[in-house]
C-alpha positions in Angstrom: 22.1 60.8 -151.8 22.6 64.3 -153.3 21.1 67.6 -152.2 21.1 70.5 -154.7 22.1 73.8 -153.0 22.1 77.3 -154.6 25.2 79.5 -154.3 25.3 83.2 -155.1 22.5 85.8 -154.8 19.0 84.9 -155.5 18.0 85.6 -159.1 21.6 86.1 -160.1 22.6 84.6 -163.4 25.9 83.5 -161.7 24.0 81.4 -159.2 25.1 77.8 -159.6 23.5 74.7 -158.2 26.0 72.5 -156.4 25.3 68.9 -155.2 26.2 67.8 -151.7 26.3 64.1 -150.8 24.2 63.3 -147.7 25.5 60.4 -145.7 28.7 58.5 -145.5 30.3 57.8 -148.8 30.7 54.2 -149.8 34.1 53.7 -151.5 33.7 50.0 -152.3 32.5 49.9 -155.9 33.7 49.2 -159.4 33.2 52.1 -161.8 34.1 52.9 -165.4 32.7 55.9 -167.2 30.8 55.7 -170.5 28.0 57.3 -172.6 25.6 54.9 -170.9 26.5 53.6 -167.4 25.0 50.2 -166.6 24.5 49.6 -162.9 25.2 46.2 -161.3 24.4 44.6 -158.0 26.1 41.4 -156.8 26.1 39.6 -153.4 29.8 39.6 -152.9 29.3 39.2 -149.1 26.7 37.3 -147.3 25.6 36.0 -143.9 25.8 39.1 -141.7 27.3 38.8 -138.2 24.4 39.7 -135.8 24.9 42.6 -133.5 22.8 45.1 -131.6 23.7 48.8 -131.8 23.5 50.6 -128.5 23.6 54.0 -130.2 26.0 55.5 -127.7 28.4 55.9 -130.5 28.2 55.8 -134.3 27.1 52.3 -135.4 30.0 50.3 -137.0 29.5 48.9 -140.5 27.9 45.4 -140.7 30.4 42.6 -140.7 29.8 39.5 -142.9 31.0 35.9 -142.4 31.6 35.0 -146.0 33.0 36.4 -149.2 31.6 34.9 -152.4 34.2 34.2 -155.0 31.4 32.9 -157.2 29.6 36.2 -157.1 32.8 38.0 -157.9 33.0 35.9 -161.1 29.5 37.1 -162.0 30.6 40.7 -161.5 33.7 40.2 -163.6 31.5 38.6 -166.3 29.5 41.8 -166.4 32.7 43.9 -166.9 33.9 41.5 -169.5 30.7 41.6 -171.5 30.7 45.4 -171.4 34.3 45.6 -172.6 33.6 43.0 -175.3 30.6 45.1 -176.6 32.7 48.3 -176.6 35.3 46.5 -178.8 32.7 45.4 -181.3 32.0 47.4 -184.4 28.6 45.8 -185.2 27.0 46.6 -181.9 26.7 50.1 -180.5 29.7 51.5 -182.6 28.9 55.1 -181.6 28.2 54.5 -177.9 30.5 53.5 -175.1 29.1 51.5 -172.3 30.3 52.1 -168.7 29.5 50.3 -165.5 28.9 51.1 -161.9 28.9 47.9 -159.7 28.2 47.7 -156.0 28.0 45.0 -153.4 24.4 44.1 -152.4 25.6 41.8 -149.5 22.5 39.7 -150.1 20.8 42.1 -147.7 17.8 44.3 -148.4 18.9 47.5 -146.6 22.4 47.4 -148.1 20.9 46.7 -151.5 18.5 49.6 -151.3 21.4 51.9 -150.4 23.6 50.6 -153.2 20.7 50.9 -155.7 20.1 54.5 -154.8 23.8 55.3 -155.2 23.6 53.7 -158.7 20.6 55.7 -159.8 21.9 59.0 -158.2 25.4 58.9 -159.6 28.9 58.2 -158.5 29.8 60.4 -155.5 33.6 59.7 -155.5 33.9 60.7 -159.2 33.1 64.3 -158.5 34.4 67.0 -156.1 32.4 68.4 -153.4 31.5 71.5 -155.3 30.7 70.0 -158.7 27.3 70.7 -160.3 24.5 68.2 -160.3 24.6 68.1 -164.1 28.1 66.6 -163.9 27.0 64.0 -161.4 23.9 63.1 -163.6 26.3 61.9 -166.3 27.2 59.0 -164.0 23.6 58.0 -163.3 22.8 54.4 -164.1 19.6 54.2 -166.2 19.4 50.4 -165.9 20.5 48.0 -163.2 21.6 44.4 -163.7 20.7 42.7 -160.4 20.0 41.4 -157.9 20.6 37.7 -157.4 18.0 37.2 -154.7 14.3 37.4 -155.4 13.4 39.1 -152.1 16.1 41.8 -152.7 14.9 42.3 -156.3 11.3 42.8 -155.1 12.4 45.4 -152.5 14.4 47.2 -155.2 11.5 47.2 -157.6 9.1 48.6 -155.0 11.6 51.4 -154.3 12.7 52.2 -157.8 9.5 51.3 -159.6 8.1 54.8 -159.4 11.1 56.1 -161.3 10.7 53.4 -164.0 14.3 52.2 -163.6 14.6 48.9 -165.5 15.9 46.0 -163.4 17.3 42.9 -165.1 18.0 40.0 -162.8 20.3 37.2 -163.6 19.3 34.9 -160.7 16.0 36.0 -159.2 13.5 33.2 -160.1 10.5 33.9 -157.9 7.3 33.5 -159.9 5.9 36.5 -158.1 8.2 38.7 -160.2 6.3 37.7 -163.4 3.5 39.9 -162.3 3.8 42.8 -164.8 1.1 44.8 -163.1 3.1 45.0 -159.9 6.6 44.9 -161.4 6.3 46.4 -164.9 10.0 47.4 -165.1 11.4 44.0 -164.3 13.0 41.6 -166.7 15.3 38.6 -166.2 17.5 36.2 -167.9 16.7 33.6 -165.3 13.6 31.3 -165.9 10.7 31.7 -163.5 10.2 29.3 -160.7 7.0 28.3 -162.3 9.0 26.1 -164.7 11.5 24.9 -162.1 8.6 23.8 -159.9 7.0 21.9 -162.8 10.3 20.2 -163.4 10.8 19.3 -159.8 7.2 17.8 -159.6 7.9 15.8 -162.7 11.2 14.6 -161.2 9.9 13.3 -158.0 7.0 11.7 -159.8 9.4 10.0 -162.3 11.1 8.2 -159.4 7.8 7.5 -157.6 8.8 9.6 -154.6 5.3 10.5 -153.4 6.3 11.4 -149.8 8.9 14.3 -149.8 9.9 16.9 -147.4 9.8 20.5 -148.7 11.8 23.1 -146.9 13.0 26.6 -147.7 14.4 29.8 -146.2 12.0 32.4 -144.9 11.9 34.5 -148.1 9.5 35.4 -150.9 11.6 33.1 -153.2 11.0 30.0 -151.1 7.4 30.8 -150.1 6.2 31.3 -153.7 8.2 28.3 -154.9 6.9 25.9 -152.2 3.4 27.2 -152.7 3.7 26.5 -156.4 5.2 23.0 -155.8 2.4 22.0 -153.5 -0.1 23.0 -156.1 1.7 21.3 -159.0 2.6 18.1 -157.2 -1.0 17.2 -156.5 -1.7 16.3 -160.1 1.2 13.8 -159.9 0.1 12.2 -156.7 3.0 13.7 -154.7 2.5 14.8 -151.2 4.6 16.9 -148.8 5.5 15.0 -145.7 6.2 18.3 -144.1 6.9 21.9 -145.1 9.1 24.1 -143.1 10.4 27.7 -143.4 13.6 28.4 -141.5 15.0 31.9 -140.8 17.9 33.3 -142.8 20.0 33.3 -139.6 19.5 29.7 -138.5 19.3 29.2 -134.7 19.9 25.9 -133.0 16.2 25.8 -132.1 15.2 26.2 -135.8 17.7 23.4 -136.8 16.4 21.1 -134.2 12.8 21.7 -135.2 13.7 21.1 -138.9 15.6 17.9 -138.5 13.3 16.4 -135.8 10.3 16.5 -138.2 12.2 14.8 -141.0 9.9 11.8 -141.8 11.0 11.6 -145.5 14.3 10.6 -147.0 13.8 12.8 -150.0 14.1 16.6 -149.2 13.6 19.5 -151.6 15.3 22.6 -150.3 14.6 26.1 -151.7 17.5 28.2 -150.3 20.9 29.6 -151.2 24.2 28.0 -150.4 24.7 30.0 -147.2 21.6 28.5 -145.4 22.4 25.1 -146.8 25.9 25.1 -145.3 24.4 25.6 -141.8 21.9 22.8 -142.3 24.6 20.4 -143.5 26.8 21.1 -140.5 23.9 20.1 -138.2 23.1 17.0 -140.3 26.8 16.0 -140.0 26.8 16.6 -136.3 23.8 14.3 -135.8 25.4 11.7 -138.1 22.3 11.5 -140.3 22.9 9.7 -143.6 21.0 8.3 -146.5 19.2 11.6 -147.4 18.3 12.3 -151.1 18.7 16.0 -151.5 16.8 17.8 -154.3 18.5 21.1 -155.0 16.7 24.2 -156.3 18.6 26.1 -158.9 19.9 28.5 -156.2 22.4 25.9 -155.0 22.3 23.2 -157.6 25.9 24.1 -158.7 27.3 25.5 -155.5 30.5 23.5 -155.4 31.6 25.2 -152.1 29.1 23.0 -150.2 31.0 19.9 -151.3 34.3 20.7 -149.4 33.0 19.7 -145.9 29.9 17.7 -146.8 30.9 15.4 -149.7 29.4 12.3 -148.2 26.1 14.0 -147.3 25.7 15.5 -150.8 26.7 12.5 -152.9 23.8 11.6 -155.2 22.1 15.0 -154.9 19.9 15.9 -157.9 19.0 19.4 -158.9 18.0 21.5 -161.8 20.5 24.1 -163.0 19.9 26.8 -165.5 21.3 26.4 -169.0 25.1 26.3 -169.1 27.2 28.0 -171.7 29.8 25.6 -173.0 32.3 28.5 -173.1 32.4 32.2 -173.2 35.4 33.1 -175.4 37.9 35.2 -173.6 36.3 35.0 -170.1 38.8 32.6 -168.6 41.6 35.0 -169.6 39.7 38.0 -168.3 39.2 36.3 -164.9 42.7 35.0 -164.4 44.7 37.9 -165.7 45.0 39.2 -162.1 48.3 40.1 -160.4 49.2 41.8 -157.2 49.8 45.0 -159.2 46.3 45.0 -160.7 44.2 44.0 -157.7 44.6 47.3 -155.9 42.4 48.8 -158.5 39.3 47.3 -156.7 38.6 46.7 -153.1 36.6 43.6 -154.2 39.5 42.1 -156.1 41.9 42.9 -153.2 39.6 41.1 -150.7 39.3 38.1 -153.1 43.1 37.9 -153.3 43.5 38.0 -149.6 40.8 35.4 -149.0 42.1 33.1 -151.6 45.8 33.1 -150.5 45.1 33.8 -146.8 47.5 36.8 -146.8 47.4 40.6 -146.3 48.1 43.2 -149.0 49.8 46.5 -148.1 47.3 49.3 -147.9 44.3 47.1 -148.0 41.3 47.7 -145.8 39.6 44.3 -145.6 37.0 44.5 -142.9 33.9 43.0 -144.5 34.3 39.4 -143.7 36.7 39.1 -140.8 37.5 40.8 -137.5 40.4 43.1 -137.5 42.5 40.9 -135.1 42.3 37.8 -137.2 43.0 39.8 -140.4 46.1 41.4 -139.0 47.5 38.0 -137.9 47.9 37.1 -141.6 51.3 37.3 -143.3 51.8 39.9 -146.0 51.3 38.7 -149.6 54.6 38.0 -151.3 53.5 39.0 -154.8 54.3 35.6 -156.3 50.8 34.2 -155.8 49.2 32.7 -158.9 45.6 31.7 -159.4 46.6 28.7 -161.4 48.1 27.2 -158.3 44.8 27.0 -156.3 41.2 26.1 -157.0 38.7 28.8 -156.7 35.1 29.1 -157.8 36.1 32.4 -159.2 38.3 31.0 -161.9 36.2 27.8 -162.5 34.5 28.2 -165.9 33.3 24.6 -166.2 29.8 25.6 -165.0 29.0 28.9 -166.6 25.3 29.2 -165.7 24.6 32.3 -163.6 27.6 33.9 -165.3 26.0 33.2 -168.7 22.8 34.9 -167.4 24.8 37.9 -166.5 26.4 37.9 -169.9 23.0 37.7 -171.6 21.6 40.5 -169.4 24.4 42.9 -170.5 23.7 42.0 -174.1 19.9 42.5 -173.6 20.7 46.1 -172.6 23.1 46.5 -175.5 20.7 45.2 -178.1 17.9 47.5 -176.7 20.2 50.5 -177.1 21.1 49.3 -180.6 17.4 49.1 -181.5 17.0 52.6 -180.0 19.9 53.8 -182.2 18.3 52.4 -185.3 15.1 54.4 -184.8 14.2 56.7 -187.6 12.7 60.1 -186.8 9.1 60.3 -187.6 8.7 56.5 -187.3 9.6 56.2 -183.7 7.5 54.3 -181.1 6.9 57.4 -179.0 4.6 60.4 -179.2 4.3 61.8 -182.7 6.8 59.2 -184.0 9.7 60.6 -182.1 12.8 58.6 -181.2 14.9 58.6 -178.0 18.5 59.7 -177.9 20.7 56.6 -177.0 23.0 58.9 -175.0 20.3 60.8 -173.2 17.1 58.8 -172.8 14.5 58.3 -170.1 14.6 54.9 -168.3 11.1 54.1 -169.4 12.1 54.6 -173.1 14.8 51.9 -172.7 12.2 49.5 -171.2 10.2 49.8 -174.4 13.1 48.4 -176.4 14.1 45.8 -173.8 10.7 44.2 -173.8 10.9 43.7 -177.6 14.5 42.5 -177.7 15.2 39.5 -179.8 18.9 38.5 -180.3 21.4 35.7 -180.3 24.2 35.2 -177.8 26.8 32.5 -178.2 24.6 30.8 -180.8 21.5 30.7 -178.6 18.4 32.6 -179.7 17.3 34.9 -176.8 13.7 36.1 -176.5 11.2 36.9 -173.7 7.5 36.3 -173.1 4.9 38.9 -172.2 6.1 38.7 -168.5 9.7 39.5 -169.3 10.7 35.8 -168.6 13.0 33.8 -170.9 12.0 30.4 -172.3 12.9 27.9 -169.5 15.5 25.2 -170.0 17.2 23.3 -167.2 20.0 20.8 -167.0 19.4 18.0 -164.4 22.6 17.6 -162.5 23.8 14.8 -160.3 26.4 15.4 -157.7 28.9 12.5 -158.1 32.0 11.7 -156.2 35.2 11.1 -158.2 37.7 8.5 -157.0 39.9 11.4 -155.6 36.9 12.7 -153.6 36.3 15.8 -155.7 32.9 16.8 -157.0 31.8 16.0 -160.5 28.6 17.7 -161.7 27.2 15.3 -164.2 24.3 16.2 -166.5 21.9 13.2 -166.3 18.9 14.8 -168.1 17.2 18.0 -168.9 13.8 19.9 -168.8 12.7 21.9 -171.8 9.6 23.9 -171.2 9.2 24.5 -174.9 8.5 20.9 -175.6 5.2 19.0 -175.0 4.4 18.1 -171.4 5.0 14.4 -171.9 8.4 15.0 -173.5 9.7 18.0 -171.5 11.6 15.9 -169.0 14.3 13.5 -170.2 16.4 11.4 -167.6 19.2 9.0 -168.1 18.7 6.7 -165.1 21.9 4.7 -165.7 24.1 7.7 -165.4 22.9 8.6 -161.9 24.9 8.0 -158.7 22.7 7.5 -155.7 23.4 8.3 -152.1 23.0 4.7 -151.0 23.2 1.7 -153.3 22.8 1.6 -157.0 19.1 2.3 -157.2 16.8 5.0 -156.1 15.1 4.1 -152.9 11.4 4.5 -152.2 10.0 7.4 -150.4 6.3 6.9 -149.8 3.8 7.4 -147.0 1.9 4.2 -148.0 3.1 1.4 -150.2 1.4 1.0 -153.5 -1.8 -1.0 -153.5 -1.2 -4.1 -155.7 -3.7 -5.2 -158.3 -6.6 -6.9 -156.6 -7.0 -4.0 -154.1 -8.1 -0.4 -154.0 -7.1 2.8 -152.3 -9.1 4.0 -149.3 -8.0 7.5 -148.1 -7.2 8.0 -144.5 -9.4 10.7 -143.0 -7.6 13.9 -142.2 -4.3 12.8 -143.9 -2.7 13.7 -147.2 -3.9 11.8 -150.3 -0.6 9.9 -150.4 -1.5 8.3 -147.1 -4.0 5.5 -147.6 -4.9 2.0 -146.8 -5.2 -0.9 -149.3 -8.5 -2.7 -149.1 -9.0 -6.0 -151.1 -11.6 -5.8 -153.8 -15.1 -6.9 -152.7 -16.5 -10.2 -153.8 -17.1 -10.2 -157.5 -14.8 -7.2 -158.2 -11.3 -6.9 -159.6 -8.6 -4.3 -160.1 -5.8 -4.9 -162.6 -3.8 -1.8 -161.9 -1.5 -0.6 -159.1 -3.0 2.0 -156.8 -6.5 1.6 -158.3 -9.1 4.0 -156.9 -12.0 1.6 -157.4 -12.6 -2.0 -158.3 -14.6 -3.1 -161.3 -17.3 -5.7 -161.1 -16.9 -8.8 -163.3 -19.6 -9.8 -165.8 -22.3 -12.3 -165.0 -20.4 -15.2 -166.4 -17.0 -14.4 -165.0 -15.5 -14.3 -161.5 -12.3 -12.9 -159.9 -9.3 -15.2 -159.5 -7.7 -15.7 -156.1 -5.6 -12.5 -156.5 -8.7 -10.6 -157.7 -6.8 -8.9 -160.5 -8.4 -10.8 -163.4 -12.0 -11.9 -164.2 -12.0 -15.6 -165.2 -14.9 -17.7 -166.4 -17.0 -19.1 -163.6 -17.0 -22.8 -162.8 -20.0 -24.4 -164.6 -21.8 -26.8 -162.3 -24.3 -29.6 -163.0 -24.6 -33.2 -162.2 -22.4 -35.0 -164.7 -22.0 -38.6 -165.8 -18.3 -38.2 -165.3 -18.3 -37.5 -161.5 -18.6 -40.2 -158.8 -22.0 -39.1 -157.6 -23.4 -39.1 -161.1 -22.0 -42.5 -161.9 -23.4 -44.0 -158.7 -26.9 -42.6 -159.3 -26.7 -43.8 -163.0 -25.8 -47.3 -161.9 -28.6 -47.3 -159.3 -31.1 -46.2 -162.0 -30.1 -48.8 -164.4 -30.1 -51.5 -161.7 -33.6 -50.6 -160.7 -34.8 -50.7 -164.3 -33.1 -54.0 -164.9 -34.6 -55.5 -161.8 -38.1 -54.3 -162.8 -37.7 -55.8 -166.3 -36.5 -59.1 -164.8 -39.6 -59.2 -162.6 -41.7 -58.5 -165.7 -40.1 -61.4 -167.4 -40.6 -63.6 -164.3 -44.3 -62.6 -164.1 -44.7 -63.1 -167.8 -43.2 -66.6 -167.4 -45.6 -67.4 -164.5 -48.6 -65.5 -165.9 -50.8 -68.5 -165.8 -50.1 -69.4 -162.2 -52.7 -68.6 -159.5 -50.4 -66.2 -157.7 -49.9 -63.9 -160.7 -53.5 -64.1 -161.8 -54.9 -63.6 -158.3 -53.2 -60.2 -157.9 -54.6 -58.4 -160.9 -52.0 -59.4 -163.4 -52.8 -56.5 -165.8 -52.2 -53.8 -163.1 -49.1 -55.6 -161.9 -47.6 -55.5 -165.4 -48.6 -51.8 -165.8 -47.1 -51.0 -162.4 -43.8 -52.8 -163.3 -43.6 -50.9 -166.6 -44.2 -47.6 -164.9 -41.5 -48.5 -162.3 -39.1 -49.1 -165.2 -40.0 -45.6 -166.4 -39.5 -44.2 -162.9 -36.0 -45.7 -162.7 -35.1 -44.5 -166.2 -36.4 -41.0 -165.4 -33.5 -40.6 -163.0 -31.2 -40.7 -166.0 -32.9 -37.6 -167.4 -31.7 -35.6 -164.3 -28.0 -36.4 -165.0 -26.1 -34.5 -167.6 -26.0 -30.8 -168.8 -29.6 -29.5 -168.7 -31.1 -28.1 -171.9 -34.6 -26.8 -172.7 -35.8 -29.9 -174.3 -34.4 -32.1 -171.6 -36.1 -30.0 -168.9 -39.4 -30.2 -170.7 -39.2 -34.0 -170.7 -37.7 -34.4 -167.2 -40.3 -33.0 -164.9 -43.4 -34.2 -166.8 -41.9 -37.7 -167.1 -41.2 -37.7 -163.4 -44.7 -36.6 -162.5 -46.6 -38.8 -164.9 -44.6 -42.0 -164.2 -45.1 -41.6 -160.4 -48.7 -40.6 -160.8 -49.3 -43.7 -162.9 -47.4 -45.9 -160.4 -49.5 -44.6 -157.5 -52.7 -44.9 -159.7 -51.9 -48.5 -160.3 -51.4 -49.1 -156.5 -54.6 -47.2 -155.8 -56.5 -49.4 -158.3 -54.9 -52.6 -156.9 -55.9 -51.6 -153.3 -59.4 -50.7 -154.4 -59.7 -54.0 -156.2 -58.6 -56.0 -153.1 -60.8 -54.0 -150.8 -63.9 -54.0 -153.0 -63.4 -57.6 -153.9 -64.1 -58.6 -150.4 -66.8 -56.0 -149.8 -68.5 -57.0 -153.0 -68.9 -60.6 -151.8 -71.5 -59.5 -149.3 -75.1 -60.5 -150.2 -76.8 -57.8 -152.3 -73.5 -55.9 -153.0 -73.3 -54.3 -156.4 -69.8 -52.7 -156.0 -67.7 -55.0 -158.1 -69.3 -53.8 -161.3 -67.4 -50.5 -160.7 -64.0 -52.2 -160.4 -63.9 -54.5 -163.5 -61.0 -54.4 -166.0 -62.5 -51.4 -167.9 -63.0 -49.5 -164.6 -59.4 -50.2 -163.5 -58.0 -49.0 -166.8 -60.2 -45.9 -166.7 -58.9 -45.0 -163.2 -55.3 -45.2 -164.4 -56.0 -43.2 -167.6 -58.0 -40.7 -165.5 -55.1 -40.1 -163.2 -52.7 -39.7 -166.1 -55.0 -37.2 -167.9 -55.3 -35.2 -164.8 -51.5 -35.1 -164.3 -50.9 -34.1 -167.9 -53.5 -31.3 -167.7 -52.1 -29.9 -164.5 -48.4 -30.1 -165.6 -48.4 -29.5 -169.3 -50.8 -26.7 -169.3 -48.7 -24.7 -166.8 -45.5 -22.7 -167.8 -43.1 -25.2 -169.4 -39.9 -26.1 -167.6 -36.6 -24.7 -169.1 -32.9 -24.6 -168.5 -31.3 -21.5 -166.9 -27.9 -20.4 -165.6 -28.0 -19.6 -161.9 -25.3 -17.1 -160.9 -26.7 -15.9 -157.6 -26.5 -18.9 -155.3 -22.7 -19.4 -155.6 -20.9 -16.3 -156.7 -18.0 -18.1 -158.3 -20.2 -20.8 -159.9 -22.7 -20.9 -162.7 -25.2 -23.5 -161.9 -26.9 -24.8 -165.0 -30.2 -26.2 -163.8 -33.8 -26.8 -164.9 -36.5 -24.6 -163.5 -40.0 -25.7 -163.3 -41.4 -22.7 -165.1 -44.2 -22.6 -162.6 -43.6 -23.4 -159.0 -47.3 -23.8 -158.4 -47.4 -26.4 -161.2 -44.5 -28.4 -159.7 -45.9 -28.4 -156.2 -49.4 -29.3 -157.5 -47.8 -32.4 -159.1 -46.2 -33.4 -155.9 -49.4 -32.6 -154.1 -51.4 -34.7 -156.5 -49.1 -37.6 -156.1 -49.3 -37.2 -152.4 -53.1 -37.3 -152.5 -53.0 -40.5 -154.5 -50.6 -41.9 -152.0 -52.8 -40.9 -149.1 -55.8 -42.5 -150.7 -53.8 -45.6 -151.4 -52.6 -45.7 -147.8 -56.1 -45.3 -146.4 -57.5 -48.0 -148.6 -54.7 -50.4 -147.7 -55.3 -49.6 -144.0 -58.9 -50.5 -144.3 -58.0 -53.8 -145.9 -55.6 -54.7 -143.2 -57.9 -57.5 -141.7 -58.5 -59.3 -144.9 -57.1 -62.9 -145.2 -53.2 -62.8 -145.4 -52.8 -65.3 -148.3 -54.8 -63.3 -150.7 -54.1 -59.8 -149.4 -51.5 -57.2 -150.9 -52.8 -54.5 -148.6 -50.1 -54.9 -146.0 -47.3 -54.7 -148.6 -48.9 -51.6 -150.2 -49.3 -50.0 -146.8 -45.6 -50.6 -146.0 -44.6 -49.3 -149.4 -46.6 -46.2 -148.8 -44.9 -45.6 -145.5 -41.5 -45.8 -147.2 -42.9 -43.5 -149.9 -44.1 -40.9 -147.3 -40.8 -41.1 -145.4 -38.8 -40.5 -148.5 -40.8 -37.6 -149.8 -41.4 -35.9 -146.5 -37.6 -35.9 -146.0 -37.2 -34.8 -149.6 -39.1 -31.5 -149.3 -36.9 -29.7 -146.7 -33.7 -31.1 -148.2 -34.7 -30.1 -151.7 -35.5 -26.5 -150.6 -32.3 -26.0 -148.7 -29.8 -27.3 -151.3 -28.8 -25.9 -154.7 -27.0 -26.9 -157.8 -26.1 -30.5 -158.5 -26.9 -31.5 -155.0 -30.5 -30.6 -155.4 -30.6 -32.8 -158.5 -29.0 -35.6 -156.6 -31.5 -35.3 -153.8 -34.3 -35.4 -156.4 -32.9 -38.5 -158.1 -32.3 -40.2 -154.7 -35.9 -39.6 -153.7 -37.2 -41.0 -157.0 -34.9 -44.1 -156.7 -35.6 -44.7 -153.0 -39.4 -44.5 -153.5 -39.3 -46.7 -156.6 -37.1 -49.3 -154.9 -39.5 -49.2 -152.0 -42.5 -50.0 -154.2 -40.6 -52.6 -156.1 -39.3 -54.6 -153.2 -42.3 -54.2 -150.9 -44.9 -55.3 -153.5 -43.0 -57.7 -155.8 -40.3 -59.2 -153.6 -42.6 -61.5 -151.7 -44.3 -62.7 -154.9 -40.9 -63.4 -156.6 -39.9 -65.3 -153.5 -42.8 -67.6 -153.8 -42.5 -67.9 -157.6 -38.8 -68.7 -157.5 -38.2 -70.3 -154.2 -41.6 -71.6 -152.9 -43.4 -72.8 -156.0 -45.5 -75.2 -153.8 -47.3 -72.2 -152.4 -48.2 -71.0 -155.9 -51.5 -73.0 -156.1 -55.1 -72.2 -156.0 -55.6 -74.5 -153.0 -53.0 -72.6 -151.0 -54.3 -69.3 -152.0 -57.9 -70.2 -151.1 -56.9 -71.4 -147.7 -58.0 -69.2 -144.9 
């Protein structure tokens, strides 16, 4: 830094102010004079050797482990762009650009010192007694740099008060887009906001929902990882772990990092120097099969490939836009010879590091100890860059170099716009213009913010935050047959396109670390259709359990959050991924049980008709006449009806069939029991009426018997038909997967009243038959009626609990069985003995035999 001192007597006109440089002069820089001197900061050295100063003597300069040939190419691109502009007649024809470039060493203290040297002037360009005005001519009013986001933030906080513009070519931290905090910052590097969106889309595209996210302890990595965690949530991607490791990686930090690796997919936000140390430890542990996702900071760092080719094969990463070619740059980079490299300490060190030799007069102490350096042989002067590979001369991946190139042209076009200003129409106070050769830094910022130009055919413009429109190439690290690295473009991300089309990937062009396909990286396997996701308490959303859909519900998508209930007439299939029509159930004529009951019903009806025919044939015989022939015929007819009613219960129910089924059942049985009741009463009263003075038989003549049957029928019809009519319905509640088409009674009270009425008739019949048990056997039906009633009671008492506890076609089958069993009981108990006599014992069918006591 410079201190202005006054020489001569106070107040003397001859008094001159001289500038004295405070501190140790730094000779390692690259300088060329010009009307406007553009400052530059590049991390030519990195990874400092740790040491603790005892302060018993003057601290020695910091030593660094590595020299970056790649950063030297960036620096040379800046000098090339400035020289190219100076040779153009259409851009700044009246102004010569100069440059002042220093090494930032990727270190904040060194960068701050270098930046202050840039904005204060070039000390070695002036003598110790030269005036401050002369030194001010070498001041850099704008700085192109730095590469690191953390370093750029430190520079902005130090230089921001002086409104010195800073144009970064590689700092991508989204925090730098804050124009309130960093109003003098611009960059030709896209913000991490866009890179993070691209990375989230990338891992989502390959269904990697469980990824490790690591980064160096820096503002760049912290903001990037924070943004990634926020962005990835909307794609269902979770971080298996996040870890920030120190810039100087200790063994403890490496052990902690690699021990927590629970994911095969790892996103790393760091520079190549930190990545080198991690890869060495991964190689030492013999860990393989990792899918690395590179941030743009190391996506094209070919130096990592030399010792870790097998570990990095298949790496995917987004790299900034590549320039196909910058005309003339290759020649500018390679036109070095031993006679030219002494002009710059940086070039000399590069030459020595590339050819592992020592130049006469060189003081190379940045990256090696003095002992190891002195052991090298002297350079012969015949070395040629075309004989060796170096990232310095590799122009196949001009990405950061292209950003440097655009940054220089941004400054040039801002100065051109400043030169085009017309007095009175300027943007400053009272329409004034700035002098392109003597302007304030804040005046240059005004034009830089509004710059709009083209470089190598690409249109360059910036948003309100000073960020360029983001475009990334998706690169895949592929291994050539000879083992060398081939960076293959397998897709791109264009932030200017719609969200759904911004990411394009050519899957077939990708070379994977293991196998020919991308492997899965998930916390929990996808839930197949037929199940739903249940989050695990206290774990990330990507960790969940798969629970089968509940009964009656389906899910037809993978990873469904909920299952959908099927409609009333559908039911899930076995996989529970599709609603299918429910099984329709009713007692059909086509199934075995239906056929069996149908045959039994027809058999009973046929037997009843045959007995009617037999009785009609023997209607004039004493046996038929003696047992109330008219009621016997009526009973047989009603039994035929009872047997045929069973057929109404078979087949698909309908409203009209239901309205016939239940009344027919109730009326037919009521009539049967009424006939039996009348027959029993006739037998009983016939003997009671023979007593002297008895007048009972007049109540049980033919008219009275018919009246009793009709009376019972009318009562049944009134009770049953005046209630709610039966109807067909679809029962979907008893069996979830089955629709039971059944008849409902309409009124449960009416149905049970019918059964109750039939039961009352049966009880009356049984009581009367019991009272007639001691009458003469040859003329008495009471015992057969009694036995038939016992069968009737047994059947229907059993029927009630079975009927209530079953459903569907089995309920109908039970009902038909009860009807048939009770009908067969009545038929066989009452008419079988008579048929036996009529058919097999005709000698007993005589009045004499009947009248015998």
